[in-house]
C-alpha positions, 0 to 999 in steps of 0.5 A: 644516767651513767650509761646510754639508754636504748629505750625506743622513742615513740616517733621512731615507730613507723606505724605512728599516724601522720597527724600525730607525727606532724604534731610531735615534730611541730613541738620539737621544732618549736622548742628547738627554735625557742632554745636556739638549737637550730643555730648550733648547726648553722654555726657548724656550717659556718666553720666550713664555709669560713675555712673552705670558701668555694662557689657552691656547697652541697649539704646533706641533712641526715635524719631530716624529719619534717625539714625544719633544719634544712629550711633554716639552713636555706634561710641562712644561705639566702640571707648571706648569699651562699649557693647551697644545694640541700638534700634531706634524707630520712628513713620515715616516709611520713616525715619525708612527705611532711618535709616536702609539703612544708618546703614547697617554697624552697627550690634548693632543697630536695628530700628522699627516703633513705636508710642513712646506714646504707649510704655508700661512697661509691655512689654518693658524695657531698661537701658537708653532712649535718645531723641534728638530734639524730645520732642519739637514735643509734647504738654505739656500734651503729654510730661508729659505723655511720661516722666512718661512712659520713667521713668517707662520703663528705668532702669537707666534714661533718656537723653534729648537733646533739644532746648532752646526757645529764640529770639536770637536763632531764629535770629541766626538760621535764618541767619545760615540756609540761608548759611548752609542749602540747603532745605527749609524744614530744614530751615522752620522747624528749626525756628518752632522748636525754637518756639516749644522749652523750657525755663529753667523754663518750664523744671523745672516745668516738673521735679517737677512732676516726680518721680526722684532720681536726675536730671541735667539740663544744658545749652549747645551751641548752645542754647540747654539743656541737661536734665538728669533724673535719676529714683528712684532705 
């Protein structure tokens, strides 16, 4: 646990069948909801809506998977009478297909297959970028690159919700997943995700290299970090 692992996750395999991917994503979503992980991203969005009130917000979720996080954001917006224009991007075409089918009742959400490392500020922009359990899939060099890109294409800033790397988290997840997760893929990838995750000091090191107005870095249950990057206006 001293350094980040680069072992690939099974769900990152483009050859994984849609049925197995859907079952694994269902497990991940269930655990994320059960442990309150989705609320962490919502709290990050609240930071920007409270500080920068405006009539409409365009929000892009990078690495959207089956769209569970965006549907949660849409539910939050509907309940609180926000006008959110939501877009989900993911490299995996099968994930995008699942997201579209599960979001049929959410006209405010669109999905596209896209490599998030190829986003360009000259052709793309939004108010807020969110990333939930996506950043740990990348190397440190890639992370530094896409954080700079995210800040350049977002008007207000970035909300990142990702895992803390720790032995305690690893042991607890291993026990938890045996009881609550049905698929081998989700159990396997959950443990790999923790090995690929971050310490507070690693995130602070990234922060020091970014052009920010301000930032917030908070530890949240269960073994998550809420990292809010507010860009220079």
